[in-house]
C-alpha positions in Angstrom: 16.6 -50.6 13.8 18.2 -49.5 17.3 16.1 -47.6 19.7 17.1 -43.9 19.5 18.6 -42.1 22.1 15.8 -39.6 22.5 13.6 -42.2 23.3 15.0 -42.5 27.2 16.6 -38.9 27.5 13.6 -37.3 28.9 10.7 -38.6 31.4 7.5 -39.2 29.5 4.8 -37.9 30.4 1.6 -40.3 30.6 -1.3 -39.3 28.1 0.8 -35.8 28.0 1.2 -33.7 31.4 -2.7 -33.7 32.3 -4.0 -32.4 35.7 -7.6 -32.7 36.1 -7.8 -30.2 39.3 -6.4 -27.5 36.5 -8.9 -28.7 33.8 -6.4 -30.1 31.8 -7.5 -33.6 30.7 -5.5 -36.4 29.2 -4.6 -36.8 25.7 -5.9 -33.1 25.0 -4.1 -30.2 23.6 -3.7 -28.7 26.9 -1.8 -31.5 28.2 0.1 -31.7 25.1 1.0 -27.8 25.3 1.9 -28.5 29.4 4.6 -31.4 28.7 6.0 -29.4 25.7 6.7 -26.2 28.0 8.6 -28.7 30.7 10.3 -30.5 27.5 8.8 -33.7 28.7 8.3 -36.6 26.1 4.9 -37.3 25.4 3.1 -40.6 25.4 -0.4 -40.6 24.1 -2.8 -43.0 23.0 -4.8 -43.6 19.4 -7.6 -45.7 17.9 -9.8 -45.3 14.6 -12.8 -43.5 14.4 -15.6 -45.1 12.2 -14.4 -43.7 9.2 -10.8 -44.8 9.6 -9.3 -41.6 11.5 -6.4 -42.0 14.2 -7.8 -40.1 17.1 -6.0 -39.4 20.1 -8.1 -40.9 22.9 -7.4 -43.8 25.5 -10.7 -45.5 26.5 -13.0 -47.8 24.4 -16.0 -45.7 25.3 -16.5 -42.2 25.8 -18.5 -41.8 29.2 -15.4 -41.5 31.5 -13.8 -38.3 29.8 -16.6 -37.0 27.6 -20.5 -35.9 27.8 -21.4 -38.9 25.1 -21.7 -42.4 25.9 -20.8 -45.4 23.9 -17.6 -46.8 21.8 -15.7 -44.4 20.6 -15.1 -46.5 17.3 -18.8 -46.3 16.3 -18.8 -42.3 15.6 -16.6 -40.7 12.7 -13.7 -38.2 12.9 -16.0 -35.3 12.8 -19.0 -36.7 15.4 -15.9 -37.4 17.8 -14.5 -34.0 17.3 -17.9 -32.3 18.1 -18.0 -34.0 21.2 -18.0 -31.9 24.3 -14.9 -33.4 26.9 -15.3 -33.2 30.6 -13.7 -30.4 32.4 -12.0 -28.6 29.7 -12.9 -26.9 26.7 -10.4 -28.9 24.3 -11.8 -31.5 21.9 -10.8 -34.7 20.4 -7.7 -34.5 18.3 -6.8 -36.1 15.3 -2.8 -38.0 15.2 -2.4 -35.5 12.1 -3.4 -32.5 14.6 -1.2 -33.5 17.0 2.0 -33.9 15.3 1.2 -30.2 13.7 1.0 -29.2 17.3 4.5 -30.8 18.6 6.0 -29.7 15.8 9.3 -31.9 16.7 9.8 -30.3 19.6 9.4 -33.0 22.0 9.5 -36.8 21.4 6.1 -39.0 21.0 5.5 -42.2 22.0 2.2 -43.4 20.4 0.4 -46.4 22.0 -1.9 -48.0 19.3 -5.0 -49.3 21.1 -6.3 -52.5 20.2 -8.9 -55.0 20.6 -6.9 -57.8 20.0 -9.1 -59.1 16.8 -6.2 -59.0 14.2 -7.5 -55.7 12.8 -4.1 -53.7 12.0 -5.6 -50.7 10.3 -4.8 -48.3 13.2 -1.3 -49.5 12.6 -1.3 -48.7 8.9 -3.1 -45.4 9.3 -0.3 -44.1 11.9 2.3 -45.2 9.8 0.9 -43.2 6.7 0.5 -40.0 8.7 3.8 -40.5 10.7 5.7 -41.0 7.1 5.3 -37.2 6.5 6.6 -35.9 9.9 10.0 -35.2 10.6 9.8 -35.2 14.6 11.4 -38.0 16.7 8.2 -40.4 17.4 7.9 -44.2 18.3 4.9 -47.0 17.9 3.9 -49.2 20.6 1.1 -51.5 21.6 0.2 -54.3 23.8 -0.9 -56.0 20.5 1.9 -58.0 18.9 -0.2 -58.0 15.7 0.1 -54.1 15.6 3.7 -54.2 16.1 4.4 -56.8 13.7 2.6 -54.8 11.5 4.3 -51.6 12.0 7.7 -53.7 11.4 6.5 -54.5 8.3 4.8 -51.0 7.2 7.1 -48.5 8.5 10.6 -50.4 9.3 12.5 -47.2 9.8 9.7 -46.1 12.9 11.0 -47.0 16.6 8.4 -49.4 17.7 7.8 -51.0 21.0 5.9 -53.6 22.8 3.8 -52.6 25.7 3.5 -55.7 28.5 2.8 -56.9 31.7 4.1 -60.2 33.0 1.3 -61.8 34.6 -2.0 -60.0 32.9 -3.7 -61.1 36.0 -6.1 -57.6 35.9 -9.6 -58.7 34.9 -9.5 -56.3 31.8 -6.9 -59.1 30.4 -9.9 -61.4 30.9 -10.5 -61.8 27.0 -7.0 -63.2 26.7 -6.8 -67.2 26.8 -3.7 -68.1 29.0 -1.6 -69.2 26.4 -1.7 -66.0 24.8 -1.2 -64.1 28.0 1.9 -66.6 29.1 3.3 -65.6 25.3 2.7 -62.1 25.7 4.5 -61.6 29.1 7.4 -64.0 27.8 8.1 -62.3 25.0 7.5 -65.3 22.6 6.4 -62.9 20.0 9.8 -61.4 19.4 11.1 -63.2 16.4 7.9 -61.5 14.4 8.1 -58.4 16.4 11.2 -57.8 16.9 10.6 -54.3 19.0 12.9 -51.9 19.4 12.0 -51.0 23.3 9.9 -52.2 25.9 7.1 -50.3 27.8 6.6 -52.3 30.8 4.2 -52.2 34.1 6.3 -50.7 36.9 4.5 -53.3 39.7 5.8 -56.3 37.6 9.5 -55.2 37.5 11.7 -57.0 37.6 10.4 -59.4 35.4 13.0 -62.1 33.8 12.4 -61.8 30.4 12.7 -58.1 30.4 15.8 -58.0 32.1 17.2 -61.0 29.7 16.2 -58.6 26.8 17.7 -55.5 28.3 21.1 -57.3 29.4 21.2 -59.5 26.1 20.0 -57.4 23.4 20.5 -53.9 24.6 16.8 -53.2 24.5 15.8 -50.1 26.4 12.9 -50.3 28.9 10.4 -47.4 29.4 8.0 -48.2 32.4 4.6 -47.2 33.2 2.7 -45.9 35.2 5.1 -44.1 37.4 3.1 -42.3 40.4 4.8 -42.8 43.4 8.1 -42.7 45.1 8.0 -46.4 45.3 7.8 -46.6 41.6 10.5 -44.0 41.0 12.5 -46.4 42.8 11.7 -49.6 41.0 12.1 -47.4 37.6 15.9 -46.4 38.4 16.7 -49.7 39.2 15.0 -51.6 36.2 14.2 -49.5 33.5 16.0 -47.1 31.3 13.3 -44.2 31.7 9.8 -43.9 33.0 6.2 -43.1 32.0 4.9 -40.6 34.7 2.0 -39.2 35.9 0.6 -36.7 38.7 4.0 -35.3 39.8 6.6 -33.4 37.9 10.2 -35.1 38.0 
């Protein structure tokens, strides 16, 4: 399918409209409410609990954002929801709870987190939950395996590939060079067929992304836009920004 117009109509709040100085923490209900109040689209992250539920949370481990520690995937839905978060009374949401809260009022861009191990269960769970949702929503991931799974499981849902060009940050050291090259140059395109691209703002312009945007008319979101320089790059080389730290 082609990417819908709503995908790029409004700036996208990165992990919802969070502001730690006001006790509004990323990927929480308060941040979601703040984004809705200003009619921004919302980007969130999901990963699976130990019992297979889609939880709205970014990090692999718990200690940065909560009073617990260890891998998030080691705990059940009930255990994760019981954990106190730092600086807020909010608790971790499930994807279903997020959808009920948003209720179609603004677009959602849901990033599927991955261990790059071939496990596509998070894509299957997200597709299953979103099947009953009437609001505007898209799925995206850094992992082409998950994007390909969405293509197979839920071809009606807009799907995107989240990407960098060089993958030279140490967090990507687990990927072999050949896979970094393939990801950064969209060599997975025949099996993923993304409807849009979400690209790292510091590495725009990128030749493969510019080609996809021009020749295939794929819209480009760019992340994470935080500065005036980032905004200028986004205006020149993307169709919409995923932002944080200011109000567009």
